[in-house]
PAFIBA-123342 format. One record per residue (C-alpha): residue in three letters; chain; x, y, z. Coordinates in pm, 1 decimal. Layout:
N
ALA / A / X / Y / Z .
...
//
This chain:
396
MET / A / -503.6 / 2392.5 / -1777.3 .
ARG / A / -676.4 / 2662.0 / -1574.0 .
LYS / A / -707.2 / 2486.0 / -1259.7 .
LEU / A / -737.2 / 2110.3 / -1130.6 .
THR / A / -931.6 / 2015.2 / -803.3 .
ILE / A / -814.0 / 1683.8 / -607.1 .
ILE / A / -1063.6 / 1534.2 / -349.3 .
GLY / A / -861.5 / 1355.9 / -125.2 .
GLY / A / -497.8 / 1401.1 / 22.8 .
GLY / A / -361.5 / 1104.1 / 47.3 .
PHE / A / -65.0 / 983.2 / -73.7 .
ALA / A / -221.4 / 973.9 / -422.1 .
GLY / A / -403.5 / 1300.5 / -383.0 .
LEU / A / -57.6 / 1472.6 / -281.7 .
THR / A / 164.2 / 1306.5 / -588.8 .
ALA / A / -141.5 / 1443.2 / -851.6 .
ALA / A / -121.6 / 1792.4 / -672.5 .
ILE / A / 243.0 / 1785.3 / -660.5 .
THR / A / 263.8 / 1695.6 / -1037.4 .
ALA / A / 16.4 / 1950.5 / -1151.0 .
ALA / A / 159.4 / 2196.7 / -986.4 .
GLU / A / 501.5 / 2134.1 / -1109.7 .
ALA / A / 337.3 / 2185.6 / -1484.2 .
GLY / A / 233.2 / 2523.0 / -1362.6 .
VAL / A / -143.9 / 2422.9 / -1293.2 .
LYS / A / -302.5 / 2598.9 / -1001.7 .
VAL / A / -400.9 / 2326.9 / -754.5 .
THR / A / -659.5 / 2327.3 / -434.5 .
VAL / A / -706.4 / 1965.2 / -277.3 .
HIS / A / -987.6 / 1919.3 / -61.0 .
GLU / A / -920.1 / 1686.9 / 255.4 .
ALA / A / -1197.7 / 1566.4 / 473.4 .
HIS / A / -959.3 / 1489.0 / 760.7 .
ARG / A / -818.2 / 1789.6 / 972.8 .
THR / A / -447.2 / 1663.4 / 820.3 .
PRO / A / -327.9 / 1519.8 / 497.4 .
GLY / A / -210.2 / 1214.1 / 484.9 .
GLY / A / -511.3 / 927.4 / 412.4 .
ARG / A / -395.5 / 611.1 / 511.7 .
ALA / A / 11.9 / 675.2 / 478.8 .
ARG / A / -44.5 / 795.0 / 862.9 .
THR / A / 184.8 / 743.5 / 1141.6 .
ALA / A / 17.6 / 747.5 / 1506.6 .
GLU / A / 151.6 / 1018.7 / 1742.8 .
GLY / A / 399.3 / 918.5 / 1993.0 .
PRO / A / 512.6 / 750.3 / 2197.2 .
TYR / A / 479.6 / 454.9 / 1936.5 .
LEU / A / 534.4 / 569.4 / 1590.2 .
ALA / A / 291.6 / 327.1 / 1442.3 .
ASN / A / 195.7 / 329.5 / 1072.7 .
GLU / A / -173.3 / 236.8 / 1031.6 .
GLY / A / -76.3 / -72.6 / 891.6 .
PRO / A / 269.7 / -194.1 / 799.2 .
HIS / A / 393.6 / 36.9 / 519.9 .
ALA / A / 689.5 / -20.7 / 296.7 .
ILE / A / 813.4 / 145.5 / 7.8 .
TYR / A / 979.6 / -65.4 / -280.4 .
ALA / A / 1285.2 / 31.5 / -451.8 .
GLY / A / 1317.6 / 1.8 / -822.5 .
GLY / A / 932.4 / 139.6 / -876.6 .
PRO / A / 852.0 / 475.5 / -1054.1 .
HIS / A / 771.5 / 642.7 / -717.6 .
TRP / A / 1104.2 / 554.9 / -576.4 .
THR / A / 1304.4 / 771.2 / -847.2 .
TRP / A / 1004.6 / 1062.3 / -845.4 .
LEU / A / 1065.5 / 1065.9 / -454.6 .
LYS / A / 1431.5 / 1054.8 / -439.7 .
GLN / A / 1458.6 / 1317.8 / -716.8 .
ARG / A / 1264.4 / 1552.3 / -524.3 .
GLY / A / 1421.6 / 1519.1 / -198.5 .
LEU / A / 1113.0 / 1340.5 / -57.7 .
LEU / A / 1213.5 / 1010.0 / 63.4 .
GLY / A / 1430.4 / 1115.4 / 369.6 .
ALA / A / 1597.9 / 882.6 / 560.9 .
LEU / A / 1522.5 / 520.5 / 540.2 .
ALA / A / 1566.9 / 238.7 / 824.8 .
PRO / A / 1838.5 / 0.4 / 761.3 .
LEU / A / 1838.3 / -316.5 / 864.0 .
PRO / A / 2152.0 / -435.7 / 1050.7 .
VAL / A / 2284.3 / -786.7 / 906.8 .
SER / A / 2204.8 / -937.4 / 1284.9 .
GLU / A / 1860.9 / -876.8 / 1301.0 .
ALA / A / 1803.4 / -981.6 / 960.1 .
LEU / A / 1938.3 / -1319.2 / 1056.0 .
ARG / A / 1634.3 / -1308.0 / 1283.8 .
LEU / A / 1371.4 / -1397.1 / 1005.7 .
ARG / A / 1186.3 / -1697.6 / 1113.4 .
PHE / A / 909.6 / -1883.4 / 925.9 .
HIS / A / 604.5 / -2084.0 / 1067.0 .
ARG / A / 570.6 / -2420.8 / 920.5 .
GLY / A / 432.8 / -2728.3 / 1027.7 .
GLY / A / 307.6 / -2545.4 / 1360.9 .
ALA / A / 698.5 / -2466.7 / 1430.8 .
LEU / A / 922.1 / -2179.8 / 1404.7 .
ARG / A / 1218.4 / -2249.2 / 1152.0 .
ARG / A / 1531.3 / -2068.7 / 1009.8 .
THR / A / 1445.5 / -2155.1 / 637.8 .
PRO / A / 1174.5 / -2167.9 / 396.8 .
PRO / A / 1113.4 / -2456.5 / 193.4 .
LEU / A / 1330.1 / -2512.4 / -117.0 .
GLY / A / 1067.7 / -2508.5 / -355.7 .
MET / A / 917.1 / -2184.9 / -252.5 .
LEU / A / 1281.5 / -2018.8 / -296.1 .
ARG / A / 1277.5 / -2155.1 / -656.9 .
GLN / A / 932.3 / -2010.4 / -745.7 .
SER / A / 1019.3 / -1685.4 / -567.9 .
LEU / A / 1309.6 / -1674.3 / -843.5 .
ARG / A / 1050.1 / -1686.5 / -1125.1 .
ASP / A / 996.2 / -1404.7 / -1313.5 .
ALA / A / 630.6 / -1254.6 / -1309.0 .
GLY / A / 667.1 / -1281.9 / -1679.6 .
GLN / A / 626.7 / -1613.4 / -1682.8 .
ALA / A / 328.2 / -1667.3 / -1466.2 .
PRO / A / -9.4 / -1693.8 / -1671.3 .
VAL / A / -304.3 / -1412.1 / -1620.4 .
ASP / A / -605.9 / -1651.9 / -1663.2 .
VAL / A / -467.8 / -1954.6 / -1414.5 .
ASP / A / -460.2 / -1940.1 / -1026.6 .
PHE / A / -161.0 / -1892.2 / -858.8 .
ARG / A / -194.1 / -2243.2 / -630.5 .
THR / A / -251.7 / -2437.9 / -943.2 .
TRP / A / 27.9 / -2307.8 / -1171.8 .
ALA / A / 266.2 / -2308.9 / -887.7 .
THR / A / 192.4 / -2664.6 / -789.3 .
GLY / A / 250.3 / -2786.0 / -1079.5 .
LEU / A / 628.8 / -2616.2 / -1117.8 .
VAL / A / 739.9 / -2729.8 / -745.8 .
GLY / A / 454.8 / -2964.3 / -565.9 .
GLU / A / 133.3 / -2876.9 / -378.6 .
ARG / A / 337.5 / -2797.9 / -38.7 .
ALA / A / 587.3 / -2520.8 / -178.9 .
ALA / A / 360.8 / -2365.0 / -371.7 .
HIS / A / 119.1 / -2338.3 / -66.7 .
ALA / A / 416.7 / -2170.9 / 136.4 .
ALA / A / 471.0 / -1941.0 / -142.0 .
ALA / A / 105.6 / -1809.3 / -135.4 .
ALA / A / 101.2 / -1745.1 / 202.7 .
TYR / A / 451.3 / -1578.2 / 222.6 .
ALA / A / 314.5 / -1361.4 / -65.6 .
ALA / A / 24.4 / -1248.7 / 170.5 .
VAL / A / 276.8 / -961.5 / 310.2 .
ALA / A / 249.2 / -773.1 / -37.2 .
THR / A / -151.8 / -893.5 / -150.3 .
PHE / A / -316.9 / -866.4 / 242.7 .
HIS / A / -526.0 / -1142.0 / 99.5 .
HIS / A / -661.6 / -1460.6 / 277.9 .
ASP / A / -576.5 / -1708.0 / 21.4 .
PRO / A / -347.9 / -1561.2 / -249.9 .
GLY / A / -331.5 / -1912.9 / -405.9 .
SER / A / -668.6 / -1831.3 / -553.5 .
LEU / A / -561.4 / -1530.1 / -720.5 .
SER / A / -429.2 / -1477.4 / -1055.6 .
ALA / A / -91.1 / -1652.1 / -1125.9 .
ARG / A / 50.7 / -1318.2 / -1246.7 .
PHE / A / -36.4 / -1086.5 / -983.2 .
VAL / A / 102.7 / -1327.7 / -730.6 .
GLN / A / 387.0 / -1414.2 / -852.1 .
GLU / A / 530.7 / -1041.4 / -908.9 .
ARG / A / 459.2 / -968.2 / -539.7 .
LEU / A / 599.2 / -1276.7 / -470.6 .
HIS / A / 928.9 / -1235.4 / -650.4 .
ARG / A / 992.0 / -876.8 / -548.2 .
ALA / A / 909.7 / -959.3 / -164.9 .
THR / A / 1186.2 / -1197.9 / -172.7 .
SER / A / 1479.4 / -983.8 / -383.1 .
VAL / A / 1822.0 / -1024.4 / -278.3 .
PRO / A / 1882.2 / -719.4 / -198.6 .
PRO / A / 1523.9 / -632.8 / -53.2 .
GLU / A / 1334.1 / -428.5 / -268.6 .
ALA / A / 1116.7 / -329.6 / 42.4 .
HIS / A / 1244.8 / -7.7 / 242.4 .
PHE / A / 1109.2 / 158.8 / 581.5 .
VAL / A / 1081.2 / 538.1 / 620.8 .
ARG / A / 1298.7 / 644.3 / 924.7 .
GLY / A / 1019.4 / 770.1 / 1167.9 .
GLY / A / 707.8 / 622.9 / 1013.9 .
TRP / A / 548.0 / 745.5 / 708.5 .
GLY / A / 417.6 / 1031.5 / 848.6 .
LEU / A / 747.0 / 1185.5 / 835.1 .
LEU / A / 726.9 / 1134.9 / 433.1 .
ILE / A / 340.8 / 1252.6 / 413.2 .
GLU / A / 488.4 / 1611.6 / 583.5 .
ARG / A / 770.9 / 1641.7 / 331.1 .
MET / A / 523.6 / 1607.7 / 30.7 .
VAL / A / 264.0 / 1870.7 / 261.7 .
ALA / A / 573.7 / 2098.5 / 245.6 .
ARG / A / 680.0 / 2044.4 / -109.6 .
ALA / A / 303.1 / 2080.9 / -236.6 .
TRP / A / 288.1 / 2382.6 / -39.4 .
GLU / A / 618.2 / 2528.5 / -234.9 .
THR / A / 483.2 / 2489.7 / -540.1 .
GLY / A / 155.1 / 2655.1 / -440.7 .
VAL / A / -60.0 / 2391.9 / -400.6 .
ARG / A / -392.9 / 2510.0 / -173.6 .
ILE / A / -442.7 / 2217.5 / 74.2 .
GLU / A / -808.2 / 2265.4 / 257.6 .
THR / A / -827.4 / 2028.1 / 539.7 .
SER / A / -1167.8 / 1941.1 / 710.5 .
SER / A / -1326.4 / 2034.0 / 381.7 .
ARG / A / -1558.2 / 1718.9 / 304.1 .
VAL / A / -1687.9 / 1696.9 / -81.4 .
ASP / A / -1994.8 / 1499.0 / -80.7 .
SER / A / -2085.3 / 1606.9 / -429.4 .
LEU / A / -1912.6 / 1729.2 / -725.8 .
ASP / A / -2167.2 / 1978.8 / -784.1 .
ALA / A / -2074.6 / 2140.4 / -474.1 .
LEU / A / -1745.5 / 2251.3 / -628.9 .
PRO / A / -1730.7 / 2609.2 / -805.2 .
LEU / A / -1833.8 / 2604.1 / -1184.5 .
GLY / A / -1532.0 / 2653.8 / -1414.3 .
GLU / A / -1259.8 / 2521.1 / -1162.8 .
GLY / A / -1131.5 / 2287.5 / -1430.4 .
PRO / A / -1085.1 / 1915.7 / -1417.7 .
VAL / A / -1117.6 / 1721.4 / -1074.0 .
VAL / A / -924.6 / 1408.5 / -978.4 .
VAL / A / -1150.3 / 1184.0 / -685.3 .
ALA / A / -827.3 / 1084.4 / -467.5 .
THR / A / -1029.5 / 884.7 / -200.2 .
ALA / A / -1062.1 / 547.8 / -114.4 .
LEU / A / -1316.8 / 353.3 / -409.5 .
PRO / A / -1633.2 / 288.3 / -167.8 .
ALA / A / -1562.1 / 681.0 / -147.8 .
ALA / A / -1550.1 / 728.0 / -467.7 .
ALA / A / -1832.2 / 532.7 / -604.4 .
ARG / A / -2066.0 / 744.9 / -363.4 .
LEU / A / -1908.4 / 1052.7 / -474.4 .
LEU / A / -1945.0 / 1007.0 / -840.0 .
GLY / A / -2277.5 / 804.0 / -831.7 .
ASP / A / -2130.6 / 519.2 / -967.6 .
PRO / A / -2191.0 / 185.6 / -799.3 .
SER / A / -2010.4 / -13.0 / -1069.3 .
LEU / A / -1715.1 / 158.5 / -888.9 .
THR / A / -1598.0 / -160.7 / -684.9 .
TRP / A / -1274.7 / -395.1 / -706.4 .
GLU / A / -1164.9 / -654.3 / -484.2 .
SER / A / -961.1 / -561.1 / -192.0 .
GLY / A / -772.0 / -766.2 / 121.6 .
ARG / A / -933.6 / -785.8 / 439.0 .
THR / A / -715.2 / -752.2 / 748.4 .
VAL / A / -677.6 / -788.2 / 1126.0 .
LEU / A / -381.7 / -511.9 / 1211.2 .
PHE / A / -219.3 / -590.9 / 1535.8 .
ASP / A / 37.5 / -354.8 / 1699.0 .
LEU / A / 178.4 / -380.4 / 2018.3 .
ALA / A / 476.0 / -249.7 / 2240.6 .
LEU / A / 718.4 / -469.5 / 2443.5 .
ARG / A / 974.3 / -439.6 / 2681.9 .
THR / A / 1260.3 / -532.9 / 2494.9 .
ARG / A / 1402.8 / -898.1 / 2541.5 .
LYS / A / 1714.9 / -1001.4 / 2378.8 .
GLY / A / 1664.9 / -1284.7 / 2113.1 .
ASP / A / 1325.6 / -1200.3 / 1993.9 .
PRO / A / 1273.6 / -1262.4 / 1608.0 .
PHE / A / 1270.7 / -985.1 / 1368.8 .
VAL / A / 989.3 / -1129.9 / 1132.0 .
ILE / A / 759.1 / -1452.0 / 1162.1 .
SER / A / 592.4 / -1545.1 / 821.5 .
ASP / A / 356.7 / -1793.1 / 853.7 .
LEU / A / 355.4 / -2042.1 / 595.0 .
ASP / A / 71.9 / -2232.4 / 701.4 .
ALA / A / -159.8 / -1989.3 / 655.5 .
PRO / A / -122.0 / -1609.0 / 545.1 .
GLY / A / -19.9 / -1382.3 / 837.8 .
TRP / A / 305.9 / -1160.2 / 923.9 .
ILE / A / 448.3 / -1008.5 / 1247.8 .
GLU / A / 745.6 / -784.1 / 1234.8 .
ARG / A / 957.2 / -608.1 / 1500.4 .
PHE / A / 971.3 / -251.4 / 1311.7 .
THR / A / 1207.7 / -113.8 / 1612.0 .
ALA / A / 1471.1 / -394.2 / 1472.7 .
GLN / A / 1546.9 / -125.1 / 1152.0 .
ASP / A / 1444.3 / 194.3 / 1355.5 .
PRO / A / 1445.0 / 204.2 / 1693.9 .
THR / A / 1341.4 / 580.6 / 1678.5 .
LEU / A / 967.2 / 394.8 / 1665.3 .
ALA / A / 938.3 / 325.7 / 2036.1 .
PRO / A / 1111.1 / 467.8 / 2376.7 .
ALA / A / 1419.8 / 314.3 / 2512.7 .
GLY / A / 1375.5 / -40.9 / 2634.8 .
GLN / A / 1055.6 / -115.9 / 2448.4 .
GLN / A / 1035.3 / -252.0 / 2082.6 .
LEU / A / 727.1 / -204.1 / 1837.2 .
ILE / A / 580.8 / -489.1 / 1664.5 .
GLN / A / 319.3 / -459.6 / 1387.3 .
ALA / A / 151.4 / -743.5 / 1240.1 .
GLN / A / -111.7 / -783.9 / 937.7 .
LEU / A / -345.3 / -1124.5 / 979.4 .
PRO / A / -558.8 / -1134.4 / 653.2 .
ILE / A / -942.1 / -1281.0 / 739.6 .
GLY / A / -1182.0 / -1443.1 / 541.8 .
PRO / A / -1537.1 / -1372.8 / 472.3 .
GLY / A / -1661.4 / -1563.9 / 752.6 .
GLU / A / -1357.4 / -1465.0 / 998.0 .
SER / A / -1369.6 / -1192.8 / 1256.0 .
LYS / A / -1140.8 / -954.9 / 1417.1 .
ALA / A / -1099.8 / -1198.3 / 1722.3 .
ASP / A / -1005.4 / -1480.1 / 1453.9 .
GLY / A / -708.5 / -1266.8 / 1314.5 .
VAL / A / -613.1 / -1147.3 / 1702.7 .
ALA / A / -614.1 / -1523.4 / 1772.8 .
HIS / A / -396.4 / -1613.1 / 1499.0 .
ALA / A / -171.9 / -1322.3 / 1552.6 .
GLU / A / -128.1 / -1425.9 / 1934.1 .
ARG / A / -66.0 / -1819.3 / 1843.1 .
LEU / A / 247.8 / -1663.7 / 1668.6 .
LEU / A / 379.8 / -1460.6 / 1949.8 .
ASP / A / 337.1 / -1731.2 / 2193.0 .
LEU / A / 553.0 / -1930.3 / 1961.7 .
GLY / A / 829.8 / -1649.9 / 1872.7 .
PHE / A / 825.5 / -1386.9 / 2148.6 .
ARG / A / 871.8 / -1522.5 / 2513.2 .
GLY / A / 682.4 / -1398.1 / 2795.6 .
TRP / A / 525.5 / -1128.2 / 2539.1 .
ARG / A / 193.7 / -1100.1 / 2767.9 .
GLN / A / 411.3 / -996.4 / 3082.8 .
ARG / A / 623.7 / -751.6 / 2844.6 .
THR / A / 316.4 / -561.5 / 2693.5 .
VAL / A / 305.9 / -175.4 / 2762.2 .
TRP / A / 74.9 / -100.0 / 2462.4 .
ARG / A / -136.3 / -277.7 / 2210.3 .
ARG / A / -384.8 / -207.2 / 1952.1 .
ASP / A / -597.3 / -383.9 / 1689.8 .
SER / A / -863.0 / -319.7 / 1400.0 .
VAL / A / -1000.2 / -456.4 / 1075.3 .
CYS / A / -851.6 / -303.8 / 760.5 .
GLN / A / -1160.4 / -395.7 / 488.6 .
GLY / A / -1120.5 / -279.8 / 129.2 .
ARG / A / -835.5 / -54.0 / 194.3 .
THR / A / -556.4 / -264.5 / 115.7 .
GLY / A / -507.7 / -251.7 / -272.7 .
ALA / A / -663.2 / -420.7 / -536.1 .
VAL / A / -620.0 / -761.8 / -610.2 .
ASP / A / -691.3 / -938.1 / -913.1 .
ARG / A / -870.4 / -1281.1 / -960.9 .
PRO / A / -767.8 / -1506.5 / -1278.2 .
GLY / A / -826.3 / -1377.1 / -1586.0 .
THR / A / -784.4 / -1013.5 / -1482.0 .
THR / A / -526.1 / -781.9 / -1454.6 .
TRP / A / -474.4 / -418.3 / -1351.9 .
ARG / A / -609.7 / -288.0 / -1670.9 .
ASP / A / -969.1 / -444.3 / -1597.6 .
ARG / A / -1011.4 / -216.8 / -1254.5 .
PRO / A / -1180.0 / 84.9 / -1250.2 .
ALA / A / -1067.9 / 299.3 / -1540.1 .
VAL / A / -875.8 / 640.9 / -1449.7 .
ASP / A / -1052.7 / 878.7 / -1708.1 .
ARG / A / -1423.8 / 897.2 / -1573.6 .
GLY / A / -1505.1 / 1129.4 / -1861.4 .
ASP / A / -1611.2 / 1497.9 / -1833.9 .
GLY / A / -1287.1 / 1614.9 / -1701.4 .
VAL / A / -1314.9 / 1361.2 / -1368.4 .
TYR / A / -1030.7 / 1117.8 / -1292.1 .
LEU / A / -999.8 / 834.2 / -1011.8 .
VAL / A / -676.9 / 781.8 / -854.3 .
GLY / A / -569.9 / 561.0 / -569.5 .
ASP / A / -471.8 / 172.2 / -515.4 .
GLN / A / -745.2 / -1.1 / -696.5 .
VAL / A / -788.3 / 157.8 / -972.7 .
ALA / A / -593.7 / 88.4 / -1365.1 .
ALA / A / -254.4 / 142.2 / -1343.0 .
PRO / A / 55.5 / -125.4 / -1280.2 .
GLY / A / 292.3 / -160.5 / -980.5 .
VAL / A / 273.8 / -264.2 / -642.0 .
LEU / A / 67.7 / -130.2 / -330.7 .
ALA / A / 184.5 / 250.9 / -322.9 .
GLU / A / 338.2 / 248.6 / -669.5 .
VAL / A / -36.9 / 143.1 / -795.7 .
SER / A / -152.9 / 500.4 / -625.5 .
PHE / A / 127.8 / 698.7 / -790.4 .
THR / A / 118.8 / 564.1 / -1115.2 .
SER / A / -285.7 / 642.3 / -1119.0 .
ALA / A / -190.0 / 986.6 / -985.8 .
VAL / A / 55.5 / 1068.3 / -1227.1 .
GLU / A / -137.4 / 937.5 / -1520.9 .
ALA / A / -487.8 / 1135.5 / -1415.6 .
VAL / A / -253.8 / 1453.3 / -1450.7 .
SER / A / -108.6 / 1341.8 / -1720.0 .
LEU / A / -452.0 / 1277.6 / -1924.0 .
ALA / A / -572.6 / 1594.5 / -1750.3 .
LEU / A / -290.5 / 1817.7 / -1915.1 .
ARG / A / -355.8 / 1653.4 / -2268.5 .
ALA / A / -702.9 / 1695.8 / -2264.3 .
GLU / A / -673.8 / 2103.6 / -2174.8 .
ARG / A / -421.1 / 2115.9 / -2462.0 .
GLY / A / -663.8 / 1934.1 / -2726.7 .
VAL / A / -958.7 / 2180.7 / -2596.2 .
LEU / A / -675.7 / 2480.7 / -2676.2 .
ARG / A / -610.7 / 2342.5 / -3003.0 .
LYS / A / -973.0 / 2289.9 / -3080.3 .
GLY / A / -1036.9 / 2661.5 / -3010.7 .
LEU / A / -735.8 / 2853.1 / -3174.8 .
ASP / A / -871.7 / 2605.0 / -3465.5 .
LEU / A / -1193.0 / 2795.6 / -3452.8 .
LYS / A / -1088.0 / 3089.7 / -3413.7 .
HIS / A / -863.7 / 3122.4 / -3742.8 .
ALA / A / -1107.0 / 2913.9 / -3948.1 .
//
C-alpha cells in the first residue's frame, strides 16, 4: 500500500495506525484534539479518573495484541480483601450475594442464547422473572443500557457471562487508560506513523489526492457527517458518569451493583491507590438513563446508592464531577440483530470505518480493535488486488 490516512486518534485509530505501519505502510493520523486518545483518556491529576469506567477483558484479541507489543503495561491487581466488599443492591437493601438464579444464568455460554428473542423473555423462561431481572441489571456494567432485558439475548448473555467469569476477565490499567494510550502513541512513532494533532478533517475532499485509502476512526455521528451518509447510525447506551473523590474511611464497599435498576459504582482506588492522593479514594459510577430521563435522574440514582454504602460520603467529598455520555458507549444489539448488521467496515472507494459501533465482534473496546485490524487487512488486500491487476495489464 502506498499510504494510509486515518481520521481519529483514539484507541481504534491508533490500533489501525500501528497495524498498518508494522506492515510497511506510510501512515498519517489526523486527530482533532490537541492530544490523541479519543474516549480512552485519563484526567490529569490529582484524580486520575478515566473518561468513564474503562476495563480491558482478558482473552480477547486485543489483549494478546497489546501484550505482544509490550503496550498493556502494569495492571491493577485487586486484593482478595477488597473483592469481598462487592455488594448487590436488591430489594432496596445492600446484600453480599446475588440471587442464585442469576448466578446460574451467568454460567450459560452465549452460544446457547437466541439472537431473535429479548434477554428478559429468554432468561425468565430459564431462571424465573426475578433472577432474569437481576441478571439483566448486572449486565449493564458491560452494556451501558437502561434496559438490557430488552436487547438480544445473545448480545446480553455474552456480556453477562464474561462480566461474571472467575477468575475475572475484566482488568484495569494501572495509572489509568491514558498511560496505555501514551504507550500506543510511542509505538506508533517508533513504526514511523505521523500523528497530526489539532488537525480536524471536515471533508474527505480536504485530503490530498493520491494519498491512498482512508480509515475513519471517529464516533459514528461524526463519521456520518464526514462521509455524508445519514444511514450510519446504530443504537448505543445513554449513561450518566459520576466521579467522586472521598476522604478514606475503612469499610467502604469495593463495588455496588444495582440489581433493582441498572447502575454500577466502583471504588477504583481499591485496586489502584495511585489514582488519588494518599488518604483519599476515587469512585467512578455509570448509571444508564432512559430516553425520558435527565442527568439529574442519574445523579440522584448514584446518590441513593452512595447513601446506602458509603457512610458520611457527603461530608467526606473533596472532588466530584458528572456528565452525560450519549451515543458513546458502544453498540447494543436489539433482538434479531448481531454485530454483522451494524454499519459495515468497508464503505467502498477505499474508505473504511472503525470504532465500537461497527460490524465487528467483541465486547466494548474489542469491537474497536477488531474493526481497526479488519479495516487495515481489507485495505492491504484491496491494494494487492490493484497491483496484481496492473501487472496483468502490463504483461497482457
